[in-house]
Residue, then its C-alpha position, 0 to 999 in steps of 0.5 A: x672983417x677979421x674977428x666977426x663971427x656969425x652963429x646960427x641957432x640951427x647949428x646948435x646941438x641941444x643937449x638938456x641937462x638935469x635942470x631942463x636947459x641946453x646952454x650954448x655960449x657963443x662969445x666969452x672972455x676967450x674971444x677977448x670980449x668983455x661980455x658973453x652971449x649965446x642961446x639957452x633952450x628950456x624944456x619944462x624947467x624950474x630952477x634957482x640961479x644966483x647971477x654973478x654977472x649982469x644979464x640981459x635976456x631976449x625971449x625968442x620963443x616963450x613956449x607955453x610959459x617963460x618967466x623969471x621970478x625975483x623976490x617973489x615977483x614973476x616976470x612973464x616973458x613973451x616973444x620979443x620981450x627983454x629983461x635985465x637982471x643985475x649981478x647978485x640977483x637970485x632968480x628962478x627960471x621957469x619954463x613950461x614946454x620948449x622955450x628959447x632965449x638969447x642972453x648977454x652977460x657982463x663981465x664975460x670972465x665971471x667964472x675967473x674973477x677974484x674972491x674979492x669981487x665974489x665976496x662983494x656980490x655975496x654981500x649984496x645978496x645978504x639982507 
C-alpha cells in the first residue's frame, strides 16, 4: 500500500542532547500528516517543557523511574501505561536510568503555526 511506513526502534541512532533525551520523530507535517509521532529515549533526564500541542505518551520502558510532573503532581509511568497531556501544559519530564516512550502529538505542524494560535496557548497558561 502506497504511503505506509514501518519504523524500527533498532534502526534509531541514539544521540543524547544536554537534557538527556534522544528524540526521533517518525511522522510529521512533511508527511502530510495531521499528527506527529516517534520515540524519545531518556537518560537520567529532568527538564521542563511547555507543550504547544496535545501529546499522548506510551511508556515502553520506564527505566528505574519515568514520571511526568504537572502542577506539582507526579504521574509515574510503568511499562504499557499511557498519559495524555493537553496543549498549553507546562510539564517536567523526569527519568532515572534509561527510559523509552512512544509519543503522538497534534497538530504536527506546531512549529509553524501562526502567532495568533501561539498567543492563545500562552494565554491559556497564564494564571
